[in-house]
ROLUMDREN-485424 format. One line per 5 residues: number of its first residue (from 1); their letters; for each residue x, y, z of N, C-alpha, C, O. Coordinates in steps of 0.05 Angstrom, whole numbers, plus 5000, padded with zeros to 4 digits. Each point is the difference from the previous one (the first is absolute). Example, Ala and Ser with C-alpha at 12.3 -4.5 7.8 and 13.67 -1.06 7.14 Angstrom:
<guzas>
1> AS> 5264,4886,5156,4982,5024,5000,5018,5024,5000,5021,5000,5013 | 4972,5021,4973,5016,5024,5001,4985,5022,5014,5010,5022,5004
</guzas>
This chain:
<guzas>
1> MHPAF> 1191,0819,3794,5011,5016,5021,4981,5020,5006,4982,5004,4983 | 5018,5007,5034,4987,5022,5011,5004,5029,4996,5015,5011,5017 | 4976,5003,4966,5006,5024,4991,5000,5026,5020,4982,5016,5003 | 5044,4984,5009,4997,5033,5019,4996,5022,4990,5016,5009,4984 | 4969,5001,5022,4994,5036,4984,5025,5015,5007,5007,5019,4987
6> SVIFL> 5012,4972,5040,5016,5022,4998,5026,4990,4977,5012,5017,4986 | 4993,4957,5012,5018,4992,4976,4988,5008,4977,5015,5000,4981 | 4958,5008,5012,4990,4999,4974,5011,5030,5003,5019,5004,4985 | 4974,5019,5031,5006,5028,4998,5036,5003,4994,5009,5012,4981 | 5003,4978,5037,5028,4996,4996,5008,4990,4971,5014,5018,4989
11> TTLIG> 4982,4963,4996,5005,4991,4973,4992,5020,4981,5015,5005,4981 | 4961,5008,5022,4988,5022,4983,5011,5025,5001,5010,5011,4980 | 4989,4999,5048,5006,5026,5002,5031,4996,4988,5002,5011,4978 | 5015,4979,5028,5027,5006,4998,5005,4991,4969,5018,5012,4988 | 4971,4973,5001,4995,4988,4968,4996,5035,4985,5016,5012,4984
16> AGQGL> 4961,4997,5026,4995,5025,4987,5019,5022,5003,5008,5011,4979 | 5002,4998,5047,5020,5009,5005,5028,5000,4986,5010,5022,4994 | 5003,4954,5000,5020,4994,4988,4993,5001,4971,5019,5004,4985 | 4950,4993,5001,4996,5007,4970,5000,5030,5000,5007,5012,4979 | 4986,4999,5039,4995,5038,4997,5036,5007,5000,5012,5011,4980
21> FLAMV> 4998,4983,5036,5026,5007,4999,5012,4991,4974,5010,5018,4987 | 4991,4956,5003,5011,4996,4972,4994,5019,4979,5016,5012,4986 | 4949,4991,5012,4994,5018,4982,5012,5031,5003,5005,5016,4981 | 4996,4987,5039,5021,5030,5003,5031,5005,4991,5012,5020,4993 | 4994,4951,5010,5033,4999,4992,4992,4996,4974,5013,5015,4986
26> TGQLY> 4972,4971,5000,4997,4994,4965,4993,5030,4993,5015,5010,4983 | 4969,5002,5025,4999,5033,4986,5022,5018,5003,5007,5017,4985 | 5003,4975,5039,5032,5016,5004,5012,4989,4969,5002,5016,4981 | 5004,4957,5015,5019,4996,4987,4990,5005,4962,5016,5006,4982 | 4959,4990,5017,4980,5011,4981,5016,5027,4985,5011,5003,4979
31> AIARF> 4983,5014,5044,5001,5029,4992,5032,5004,4999,5007,5017,4984 | 5011,4970,5029,5026,4999,4990,5009,4992,4975,5016,5011,4985 | 4972,4970,5014,5005,4988,4963,4989,5022,4984,5006,5001,4976 | 4976,5018,5036,4985,5023,4981,4972,4983,4981,4993,5004,4976 | 4998,4983,5038,4978,4987,4991,4975,5005,5011,4980,4991,4990
36> LPVQA> 5022,5027,5033,4977,5008,5016,5014,5034,5009,5023,5007,5003 | 4951,5008,5000,5013,5019,5010,5008,5003,5031,4990,4988,5019 | 5032,5032,4982,5007,4998,5032,4976,5008,5018,4980,5012,4993 | 5025,4979,5031,4979,5008,5015,5015,5010,5025,5021,4990,5008 | 4964,5035,5008,5010,5001,5016,5004,4984,5027,4987,4980,5005
41> DQFYA> 5032,5030,5011,5016,4983,5028,4979,4998,5017,5000,4979,5013 | 4977,5038,4991,4979,4992,5017,4985,4977,4990,4990,4985,5017 | 5006,5011,4957,4983,4979,4994,5012,4971,5008,4984,4982,5005 | 5043,5015,4996,5014,4979,5000,5002,4994,5035,4999,4979,5012 | 5003,5049,4997,5003,4994,5028,4971,4999,5015,5002,4985,5020
46> VGSLV> 4978,5022,4977,4971,4992,5008,4990,4971,4996,4985,4986,5014 | 5028,5007,4956,4991,4962,4994,5015,4990,5018,4988,4986,5015 | 5039,5017,4990,5018,4986,5023,4986,4997,5029,4999,4980,5015 | 4990,5050,4990,4984,4997,5026,4978,4980,4999,4998,4984,5018 | 4987,5018,4964,4979,4984,4998,5010,4965,5000,4991,4983,5015
51> ALILL> 5023,5014,4971,5016,4979,5001,5011,4981,5032,5001,4976,5006 | 5006,5048,5006,5017,4991,5025,4979,5001,5015,5004,4985,5019 | 4971,5027,4982,4977,5002,5021,4984,4970,4989,4983,4992,5015 | 5021,4996,4967,4987,4972,4992,5020,4981,5011,4992,4983,5016 | 5033,5017,4978,5021,4985,5015,4996,4995,5035,5000,4981,5014
56> VAGLA> 4997,5045,4990,4999,4999,5033,4980,4988,5009,4999,4983,5019 | 4982,5026,4965,4963,4990,5011,5002,4965,4994,4987,4985,5016 | 5027,5003,4963,4998,4978,4999,5014,4983,5025,4991,4981,5013 | 5037,5036,4989,5018,4992,5027,4982,4997,5025,5001,4980,5015 | 4981,5046,4990,4985,5001,5025,4981,4971,4999,5000,4985,5019
61> SSFFH> 4990,5013,4965,4981,4981,4997,5002,4974,5003,4982,4985,5005 | 5047,5008,4991,5012,4973,5001,4996,4995,5037,4989,4981,5011 | 5021,5040,5000,4998,4997,5028,4980,4983,5010,5006,4980,5013 | 4971,5026,4983,4967,4988,5002,5004,4968,5001,4988,4984,5014 | 5028,5014,4973,5006,4962,4993,5014,4988,5024,5002,4976,5005
66> LGRPE> 5009,5046,5011,5023,4984,5017,4994,4991,5030,4990,5019,5012 | 5011,4962,5002,4992,4993,5020,5017,5017,5022,4986,5006,5020 | 5044,5004,4983,5011,5014,5007,5012,5022,4982,5020,4998,4986 | 4965,5020,5016,5013,5021,4973,5029,5015,5017,5018,5008,4984 | 4987,4996,5040,5022,5008,5008,5031,4982,4997,5024,5006,5000
71> RAWRA> 4962,4970,4997,5029,4985,4979,5002,4996,4974,5013,4984,4988 | 4972,5034,5006,5002,4999,4968,5025,5007,4986,5002,4992,4976 | 5021,5025,5035,5031,5004,4991,5010,4970,5000,5020,4997,4986 | 4970,4978,5029,5012,4975,4992,4999,4986,4973,5014,4982,4992 | 4963,5034,4993,4992,4980,4977,5028,4999,4980,5008,4985,4983
76> AAKWR> 5002,5038,5030,5031,5004,4972,5021,4980,5009,5019,4997,4985 | 4980,4991,5034,5021,4985,5007,5008,4980,4981,5024,4996,4998 | 4959,4992,4987,5010,4976,4986,5000,5004,4972,4990,4983,4985 | 5022,5046,5006,5000,4998,4977,5017,4986,4978,4998,5006,4976 | 5020,4975,5035,5009,4987,4986,4985,4969,4986,5008,4987,4981
81> TSWLS> 4975,5010,5030,4976,4973,4998,4970,5020,4995,4987,4990,4982 | 5004,5029,5026,4973,5004,5001,5000,5032,4984,5012,5021,5005 | 4967,4971,4973,4987,5022,4991,4987,5021,5008,5004,5023,4992 | 4978,4970,5027,4989,5017,5021,5016,5018,5012,4993,5023,5005 | 5033,4964,5001,5021,5018,5013,5019,5017,4978,5017,5016,5005
86> REVIV> 4975,4977,4975,5016,5017,4980,4978,5024,4990,5005,5023,4993 | 4970,4965,5008,4986,5028,4995,4999,5026,5026,4999,5024,4997 | 5001,4960,5027,5005,5019,5024,5024,5016,4995,4999,5023,5011 | 5022,4972,4975,5020,5016,4995,5003,5019,4974,5013,5021,5000 | 4975,4968,4982,4993,5008,4975,4982,5026,4998,5008,5021,4990
91> LPIVM> 4971,4976,5021,4976,5019,5007,5013,5032,5004,5000,5017,4982 | 5013,4989,5046,5009,5013,5010,5015,5015,4981,4995,5022,4991 | 5030,4958,5002,5013,5020,4970,4982,5006,4987,5003,5025,5002 | 4976,4971,4983,4986,5003,4979,4988,5028,5010,4998,5018,4984 | 4995,4986,5039,4990,5020,5010,5014,5025,5010,4990,5022,5005
96> ALVFG> 5036,4972,4995,5022,5024,5006,5005,5003,4970,4996,5023,4995 | 5009,4966,4987,5008,5007,4977,4971,5016,4989,5003,5022,4988 | 4973,4970,5014,4978,5012,4988,5001,5035,5014,4995,5021,4989 | 5013,4973,5035,4999,5029,5019,5028,5020,4990,5002,5024,4998 | 5016,4957,4996,5023,5017,4985,4993,5016,4978,5004,5025,4999
101> YGVAH> 4985,4957,4979,4994,5010,4975,4982,5021,5001,5001,5020,4987 | 4980,4974,5033,4977,5030,5002,5010,5021,5010,4993,5022,4995 | 5027,4971,5023,5017,5029,5016,5019,5012,4979,5003,5024,4999 | 5010,4959,4984,5019,5013,4975,4982,5014,4981,5009,5018,4986 | 4970,4975,5013,4983,5013,4974,4993,5028,5025,5009,5023,4998
106> WMGWT> 4981,4973,5015,4989,5024,5019,5020,5020,5004,4994,5024,4998 | 5026,4969,5007,5028,5023,5005,5004,5011,4978,5006,5024,4999 | 4992,4957,4973,5014,5009,4982,5033,4988,5000,5019,5015,4993 | 4985,4962,5015,5032,4998,4997,5003,4980,4973,5007,4977,4999 | 4983,5046,4978,5002,4986,4972,5032,5009,4980,5004,4998,4976
111> QPLFR> 5015,5012,5046,5027,5007,4988,5015,4972,4992,4999,4985,5019 | 5016,5002,4956,5009,4979,4995,5022,4995,5022,5015,5019,5008 | 4986,4960,5001,5014,4986,5014,5028,4989,4985,5022,5001,5009 | 4970,4985,4962,5020,4991,4983,4981,4997,4974,4976,5004,4998 | 5041,4987,4985,4992,4998,4972,5008,4971,4991,5022,4991,5001
116> VGESL> 4959,4999,4991,4998,4978,4979,5000,5007,4970,4979,5010,4990 | 5044,4986,4996,5000,4999,4974,4999,5028,4992,5007,5017,5017 | 4983,4992,4956,5002,5032,4994,4974,5015,5009,5000,5025,4999 | 4976,4961,5012,4974,5017,5001,4991,4992,5026,4988,5020,5010 | 5013,4964,5004,4988,4990,5018,5012,5005,5035,5018,4988,5011
121> QVDAT> 4967,5030,4998,5013,5018,5020,4983,4988,5027,4976,5004,5005 | 5043,4979,5011,4984,4987,5028,4998,5018,5024,5019,5006,5015 | 4959,5001,4989,4995,5014,5021,4997,4982,5026,5005,4976,4998 | 4985,5035,5034,4991,4988,5018,4977,4995,4994,4996,4977,5009 | 4987,5030,4981,4968,4993,4999,4999,4974,4974,4986,4980,5006
126> LLLGL> 5029,5018,4967,5005,4978,4987,5013,4973,5012,4992,4978,4994 | 5033,5027,5026,5009,4979,5009,4983,4989,5020,4999,4975,5000 | 4986,5040,5021,4983,4986,5022,4976,4989,4985,4989,4980,5009 | 5002,5032,4971,4978,4987,4986,5009,4968,4984,4985,4981,5001 | 5038,5020,4986,5016,4973,4987,4998,4981,5033,4986,4979,5001
131> LGTLA> 5023,5028,5013,5009,4983,5028,4970,4990,5011,4996,4976,5008 | 4985,5044,4992,4976,4995,5006,4985,4978,4988,4985,4983,5011 | 5023,5022,4963,4987,4978,4980,5010,4975,5000,4983,4982,5000 | 5042,5009,5001,5005,4976,5017,4996,4989,5017,5000,4976,5000 | 4996,5042,5026,4993,4990,5026,4967,4996,4997,4992,4978,5009
136> SFALF> 4992,5035,4982,4968,4994,4992,5002,4972,4988,4989,4981,5012 | 5020,5015,4970,5001,4970,4979,5002,4985,5020,4982,4986,5008 | 5047,5016,5005,5009,4983,5023,4972,5001,5024,4995,4977,5008 | 4997,5033,4997,4975,5000,5026,4979,4984,4977,4991,4978,5006 | 5004,5033,4975,4980,4977,4985,5005,4972,5005,4985,4982,5009
141> VCTAM> 5035,5017,4984,5010,4971,5005,4998,4979,5022,4992,4977,5001 | 5023,5046,5021,5000,4989,5028,4971,4993,5014,4995,4982,5017 | 4990,5034,4974,4971,4995,5013,4988,4980,4979,4987,4983,5012 | 5013,5013,4963,4990,4978,4990,5006,4966,5004,4986,4980,4996 | 5045,5023,5014,5014,4980,5006,4989,4991,5023,4996,4976,5002
146> IYAGV> 4997,5044,5025,4987,4987,5017,4984,4979,5002,4999,4983,5018 | 4984,5019,4954,4979,4979,4996,5005,4983,4984,4993,4977,5005 | 5022,5030,4965,5016,4987,4984,5014,4975,5009,5003,4980,4986 | 5008,5024,5041,5023,4990,5000,4993,4970,5028,5016,4986,5014 | 4955,5014,4984,4991,4981,5017,4989,4975,4982,4979,5000,4988
151> KFLQE> 5040,4979,5014,4995,4980,4985,4979,4986,4996,4993,4991,4978 | 4992,5004,5053,4984,4982,5006,4971,5015,4989,4981,4985,4996 | 5015,5041,5000,4981,5014,4991,4998,5003,4966,5006,5019,4986 | 4983,4956,5007,5006,5001,4962,4993,5025,4987,5017,5009,4984 | 4960,5007,5021,4987,5016,4988,5017,5023,5004,4996,5017,4982
156> WHTPL> 5023,4989,5037,5018,5016,5004,5033,5004,4985,5014,5019,4992 | 4988,4954,5009,5028,4989,4992,5005,5002,4970,5005,4980,4987 | 4992,5049,4999,5007,4992,4976,5008,5028,4995,4989,5019,5012 | 5034,4986,4968,5005,5028,4988,4985,5024,5003,5006,5023,5008 | 4965,4962,4979,4978,5019,4989,4992,5019,5033,4990,5022,4999
161> TVVNF> 5017,4966,5026,4991,5011,5019,5017,5033,4999,4989,5021,5005 | 5038,4976,4988,5016,5017,5000,4991,5032,4977,4996,5024,5005 | 5002,4957,4969,4987,5016,4979,4975,5011,5007,4994,5022,4991 | 4993,4967,5020,4967,5020,5005,5005,5021,5019,4994,5023,4996 | 5020,4968,5029,5013,5024,5015,5008,5022,4989,4987,5020,5003
166> TFLGA> 5033,4980,4981,5014,5015,4993,4983,5016,4977,4997,5024,5004 | 4991,4965,4972,4985,5016,4979,4975,5009,5016,4995,5024,4998 | 4990,4961,5016,4975,5015,5021,5009,5029,5008,4993,5023,4994 | 5027,4967,5022,5009,5028,5017,5003,5026,4985,4989,5022,5003 | 5032,4966,4975,5010,5026,4982,4969,5008,4979,4996,5020,4987
171> ASGFM> 4991,4961,5016,4975,5015,4979,4986,5018,5022,4989,5021,4994 | 5011,4971,5028,4974,5021,5021,5020,5020,5002,4991,5023,5005 | 5038,4976,4992,5018,5033,5008,4996,5019,4978,4995,5023,5004 | 5008,4966,4972,4995,5012,4982,4975,5011,4993,4999,5023,4992 | 4978,4961,5010,4973,5006,5006,4996,5026,5016,4989,5021,4993
176> LAAAY> 5022,4973,5032,4999,5023,5021,5018,5030,4988,4992,5022,5006 | 5035,4973,4976,5005,5019,4994,4985,5016,4977,5003,5024,4996 | 4980,4959,4991,4983,5016,4980,4985,5023,5016,4999,5025,4998 | 4986,4951,5022,4981,5017,5019,5009,5020,5013,4983,5018,5004 | 5046,4985,5007,5012,5024,5007,4999,5024,4978,4993,5023,5002
181> SAYIG> 5017,4964,4976,5001,5021,4978,4976,5017,4985,5002,5023,4990 | 4977,4960,5011,4976,5008,4996,4987,5021,5022,4987,5020,4994 | 5020,4971,5034,4992,5020,5015,5009,5025,5008,4989,5015,5016 | 5034,4985,4970,5017,5030,5002,5002,5009,4972,5016,5018,4995 | 4972,4974,4989,4995,5011,4974,5029,4996,4984,5008,5017,4985
186> NPLVT> 5009,4955,5021,5026,5000,4979,4996,4990,4979,4984,4981,5002 | 5026,5023,4974,5000,4993,4980,5006,4968,4990,4993,4989,4979 | 5021,5000,5042,5016,4974,5005,4976,4977,5005,5006,4977,5004 | 4968,5034,4996,4980,4972,5007,5000,4983,4978,5000,4976,5005 | 5000,5029,4972,5002,4982,4976,5029,4981,5004,4996,4976,5001
191> FFGTW> 5024,5032,5001,5021,4991,4998,5001,4977,5025,5007,4977,4996 | 4985,5031,5029,4995,4982,5023,4981,4981,4990,5004,4976,4999 | 4977,5035,4995,4969,4979,4995,5005,4982,4984,4991,4978,5005 | 5027,5025,4968,5009,4983,4984,5025,4978,5015,5004,4977,4994 | 5004,5030,5017,5022,4982,5013,4985,4981,5022,5007,4977,5003
196> AVILT> 4974,5035,5010,4977,4990,5017,4988,4978,4987,4998,4978,5010 | 4993,5028,4968,4984,4983,4985,5016,4973,4992,4991,4978,5006 | 5024,5025,4984,5029,4977,4990,5008,4982,5018,5001,4976,4995 | 5008,5040,5035,4999,4983,5020,4977,4986,5005,5004,4976,5000 | 4971,5031,5004,4982,4988,5007,4990,4984,4985,4982,4988,5012
201> LVGLV> 5021,5004,4960,4998,4985,4977,5016,4975,5002,4992,4977,4998 | 5038,5034,5010,5020,4974,5007,4993,4987,5025,5003,4976,5003 | 4987,5043,5017,4985,4984,5023,4979,4976,5000,4999,4979,5011 | 4984,5034,4972,4974,4982,4992,5015,4971,4985,4989,4978,5004 | 5028,5024,4984,5006,4974,4983,5015,4987,5018,5000,4975,4996
206> SRLAH> 5017,5035,5030,5009,4989,5013,4989,4985,5024,5008,4978,5007 | 4966,5043,5008,4981,4984,5011,4976,4978,4995,4988,4985,5014 | 5011,5023,4957,4984,4975,4991,5021,4977,4997,4990,4977,5000 | 5035,5023,4997,5016,4976,4993,5002,4984,5029,5000,4975,5003 | 5001,5043,5013,5005,4989,5032,4969,4987,5006,4998,4978,5011
211> LSRNA> 4982,5037,4981,4972,4979,5005,5004,4982,4990,5003,4980,5013 | 4998,5019,4965,4995,4976,4979,5023,4976,5007,4994,4977,4994 | 5032,5030,5020,5015,4976,5011,4988,4993,5027,5004,4977,5007 | 4980,5040,5012,5003,4988,5023,4967,4983,4994,4991,4982,5015 | 4998,5028,4963,4968,4978,4997,5021,4974,4990,4989,4978,5005
216> HLKRK> 5028,5020,4986,5005,4974,4993,5025,4984,5014,5015,4982,4992 | 4983,5033,5033,5020,4985,5020,4999,4969,4998,4978,4990,4993 | 5050,4990,5014,4992,4975,5013,5012,5004,5026,5022,5007,5006 | 4954,4987,5010,5009,5004,5025,5014,4975,5011,4994,4976,4995 | 5030,5033,5026,5024,4983,5007,4988,4988,5022,5012,4978,5002
221> SSVQT> 4968,5024,5019,4987,4989,5018,4969,4991,5000,4982,5015,4989 | 5013,4966,5020,4969,4996,5008,4999,4990,5024,5019,4997,5015 | 4951,4996,4991,4998,4993,5024,5016,4974,5006,5012,4997,5021 | 4988,4982,4959,5010,4971,4998,5027,5008,5008,5008,4989,5021 | 5008,5026,4968,5031,5006,5009,5001,5010,5023,5015,4988,5015
226> AIGVR> 4969,5037,4997,5000,5014,5022,5000,4986,5024,5008,5008,5022 | 4979,4965,4971,4994,4979,5027,5017,4976,4999,5006,4987,5020 | 5006,5005,4949,5008,4974,4999,4987,4981,4998,5011,4978,5005 | 4965,5022,4987,4981,4984,4985,4997,5000,4971,5001,5021,4987 | 4996,4954,5002,5001,5000,4972,4977,4997,4986,4999,5002,4975
231> HTAVV> 4978,4993,5042,4967,4993,4990,4990,5022,4987,5004,5022,5010 | 4984,4976,4972,4994,5021,4976,4978,5007,5008,4988,5014,4983 | 4996,4982,5041,4974,5013,5007,5004,5010,5036,4982,4992,5015 | 5038,5022,4994,5005,5010,5022,4986,5026,5001,5006,5017,4983 | 4975,4987,5036,4983,5026,5002,5003,5014,5024,4986,4992,5018
236> QKAQG> 5030,5028,4987,4990,5013,5033,4980,5011,5004,4989,5019,4989 | 5003,4962,5036,4973,5014,5007,4991,5022,5024,4979,5012,5004 | 5052,4989,5014,5009,5014,5022,5030,5006,5004,5019,4985,4995 | 4983,5042,5015,5029,5008,5001,5009,4992,5022,5024,5001,5004 | 4956,4988,5019,5011,4992,5028,4994,5020,5017,5009,4997,5023
241> ATGGS> 4975,5027,4972,4999,5019,5020,4976,5014,4997,4995,5006,4976 | 4991,5000,5038,4976,5020,4997,4999,5023,4992,4978,5009,4992 | 5037,5002,5009,5004,5031,4991,5028,5008,4984,5018,4984,4997 | 4981,5040,4992,5020,5011,4985,5024,5002,5018,4997,5000,5025 | 5031,5001,4962,5020,5005,5011,5018,5019,4987,4990,5007,4978
246> FNTRE> 5033,5003,5027,5020,5014,4983,5007,4991,4974,5010,5015,4983 | 4985,4956,5013,5008,4987,4975,4979,5008,4985,5005,5009,4977 | 4969,4990,5030,4979,5000,4982,4999,5033,4995,4993,5009,4978 | 5013,5004,5042,4999,5035,4993,5015,5006,4982,4993,5012,4980 | 5031,4979,5025,5021,5017,4981,5009,4988,4975,5012,5012,4983
251> FFHGQ> 4979,4959,5015,5011,4992,4971,4977,4983,4991,5000,4976,4996 | 4976,5043,5001,4980,4995,4981,4986,5028,5004,5004,5016,5018 | 4976,4987,4954,4991,5030,5002,4971,4998,5013,4989,5020,5010 | 4998,4952,4991,4976,5003,5003,4978,5006,4988,4978,5001,5012 | 5025,5002,4968,4980,5016,4980,4992,4973,4979,5016,4981,4999
256> SESTV> 4958,5018,4984,4993,4986,4988,5011,5010,4972,5005,5023,4994 | 4997,4952,4990,5015,4997,4975,4983,5019,4983,5011,5013,4982 | 4964,4989,5022,4985,5025,4983,5012,5025,5011,5002,5019,4984 | 5009,4986,5044,5002,5028,4999,5030,5004,4990,5009,5021,4989 | 5003,4961,5016,5032,5000,4982,4999,4996,4975,5021,4998,4988
261> GTVRL> 4957,5000,4999,4997,5004,4972,4986,5031,4994,5006,5013,4980 | 4978,4995,5037,4995,5023,4990,5021,5026,5006,5004,5020,4987 | 5006,4972,5034,5032,5022,5005,5014,4992,4972,5010,5019,4987 | 4992,4959,5004,5026,5002,4976,4981,5016,4982,5009,5020,4988 | 4969,4972,5009,4983,5016,4977,5007,5029,5006,5014,5011,4984
266> VFLVL> 4979,5001,5035,5002,5027,5008,5025,5016,4991,5001,5021,4987 | 5024,4960,5026,5024,5018,4994,5008,4988,4964,5012,5017,4988 | 4985,4965,5002,5001,5002,4971,4983,5020,4987,5007,5006,4978 | 4969,5008,5033,4986,5021,4988,5015,5027,5003,5004,5015,4981 | 5004,4990,5046,5008,5022,5010,5028,5010,5000,5007,5023,5003
271> VFPVP> 5009,4957,4993,5021,5007,4997,5021,4996,4972,5024,5004,4997 | 4951,4986,4984,5017,5007,4973,4979,5013,4983,5004,5024,4996 | 4969,4964,4990,4985,5019,4981,4994,5025,5009,5003,5019,4985 | 4988,4984,5045,4989,5032,5008,5016,5020,4996,4995,5020,4987 | 5034,4974,5030,5019,5022,4994,5007,5002,4972,5001,5023,4991
276> ILLIG> 5003,4958,4993,5006,5007,4972,4977,5012,4986,5007,5014,4982 | 4967,4986,5021,4981,5010,4991,5001,5030,5002,5004,5016,4982 | 4991,4990,5050,5006,5030,5005,5021,5010,5002,5000,5021,5014 | 5027,4972,4974,5021,5012,4991,4992,5007,4973,5004,5023,4993 | 4987,4961,4990,4995,5004,4970,4980,5023,4999,5003,5020,4986
281> AAYVT> 4976,4977,5029,4973,5020,5003,5016,5029,5009,4989,5022,4999 | 5035,4974,5010,5005,5022,5017,5020,5017,4973,4997,5024,4997 | 5019,4964,4989,5008,5009,4973,4983,5013,4983,5005,5022,4990 | 4967,4962,5006,4986,5011,4985,4988,5031,5008,4996,5018,4983 | 4997,4984,5045,4982,5024,5013,5020,5018,5012,4992,5020,5012
286> ASPTL> 5031,4975,4985,5024,5018,5020,4986,4998,5028,5001,5022,5012 | 4989,4962,4998,4988,5000,5028,5022,4994,5019,5016,4982,4998 | 4983,5038,5025,5021,5004,5020,4987,4972,5023,5017,4987,5012 | 4964,5008,4989,4987,4985,5020,5005,4969,4996,5005,4983,5018 | 4991,5012,4952,4998,4970,4993,5028,4987,5003,4999,4976,5004
291> PILAF> 5027,5036,4995,5018,4982,5007,5001,5000,5030,5015,4982,5007 | 4976,5030,5013,5001,5001,5029,4974,4973,5008,4998,4988,5022 | 4988,5007,4956,4981,4981,5009,5011,4977,4995,4998,4979,5014 | 5017,5026,4960,5010,4971,4990,5020,4991,5023,5000,4977,5010 | 5014,5043,4996,5021,4988,5030,4984,4990,5025,5009,4983,5017
296> VAQYL> 4971,5026,4984,4981,4991,5032,4986,4975,4988,4998,4982,5017 | 4993,5012,4962,4990,4969,4991,5018,4982,5000,4995,4976,5004 | 5033,5037,4989,5022,4978,4989,5012,4989,5033,5010,4979,5008 | 4984,5044,5004,5014,4990,5031,4979,4986,5012,5009,4984,5016 | 4967,5016,4982,4980,4988,5017,5004,4971,4989,5000,4980,5014
301> GLMAE> 5003,5020,4955,5006,4973,4995,5020,4986,5001,4999,4977,4993 | 5025,5035,5016,5022,4992,5009,4999,4986,5028,5009,4978,5006 | 4975,5040,5011,4996,4981,5022,4985,4980,5002,5004,4982,5017 | 4974,5015,4966,4984,4973,4993,5024,4984,4991,5006,4980,5013 | 5011,5027,4964,5019,4981,4984,5016,4987,5025,4999,4975,5003
306> RWSFF> 5014,5039,5013,5017,4996,5024,4983,4979,5025,5013,4988,5017 | 4961,5012,4983,4979,4982,5018,5005,4979,4990,5012,4981,5011 | 4973,5019,4954,5003,4975,4990,5023,4986,5003,4997,4978,5010 | 5028,5028,4984,5024,4992,5000,5005,4987,5026,5009,4977,5000 | 4986,5033,5020,5008,4985,5033,4978,4973,4998,5007,4978,5008
311> AEARH> 4965,5027,4980,4982,4985,5004,5003,4983,4985,4992,4979,5011 | 5020,5017,4962,5007,4975,4984,5016,4982,5004,5005,4981,4985 | 5008,5026,5042,5029,4982,5008,4983,4978,5015,4980,5007,5011 | 5026,4972,4990,4986,4972,5015,5032,4991,5011,5019,4989,4989 | 4976,5021,5040,5023,4986,5021,4998,4971,5001,4977,4994,5004
316> PQNLY> 5037,4988,4995,5004,4974,5006,4985,4993,5022,4981,4984,5001 | 5028,5030,5019,4982,4989,5027,4973,5003,5007,4989,4994,5022 | 4999,5019,4954,4971,5000,4998,4987,4966,4993,4976,4993,5004 | 5039,4994,4988,4993,4974,4998,4988,4989,5030,4977,4989,5003 | 5039,5015,5013,4992,4995,5028,4975,5016,5012,4989,4990,5019
321> YQSVA> 5003,5032,4972,4983,5018,5008,4966,5004,4979,4983,5018,5002 | 5017,4966,4986,4978,5004,4982,4975,5003,5004,4986,5007,4981 | 5003,4989,5047,4984,4992,5006,4997,5009,5040,5020,4995,5013 | 4956,5016,4999,5005,5009,5027,4976,4979,5008,4979,5001,4988 | 5024,4982,5032,4979,4982,5017,4982,5018,5010,4981,4991,5014
</guzas>
């Protein structure tokens, strides 16, 4: 498949935004449980603002992939059957809850609304945070299922697609939370960094499993089945046209196998070992810069990972377009 950069930015930006919001809510829950020191409301408010900016930027980038952007609202019409429609509906809900969570902290709306048990006091920030957490996980599923639900693209049609989108997005968000904490001199760098490393390692296992699965796929279609000829030595010499077309542009990346392999190696290095080593070095040196570099490296790697993810998929229609006369 052709990796459209608008979709690459969409999936990586909203993933980091969701992950950062989840990091903020996780920090608040740990503080409520007294495992972490309580942070000022402005800490959560600014973090939510950054998450919201990433979500808006991701949404804006998606419009560059539309032929008729003014009709984008129609994408929500098929919510009963389309994961894309569900994503279009859930994304604004997540944005609204992130916005509400940030505003509630900024305005100091921390008076208890009700009590659960003897000690847990639920205020507006906690309620919005929990609702936003559920919506964020729903958005991860919706976004990933747009691709995992395509049965004829065997590389995508696996639960590992959903797992990868979720853990890699959460890892980048927690890495950003560590970078944000380091930038403002907050002591939660270690907390967020540790969670970022854990999520990154889980993402590594999941992504390697995905790569291994795709490397051993048994193709359901061949040139023989595509044209209905059983001969064992069928070779396509021409596609019947003298130039490219929509099909050759949109359903094939147009790069050599060596380029695809290089991009795969780049993301395996930048997404996983580099940020982990940088975060580990930050623990030792107490550097405020290394966590920021860790996030930048990982995000660049995630862009390469998402490019590789799209390029991995072999559309069956390419059986008809293997060569240009």
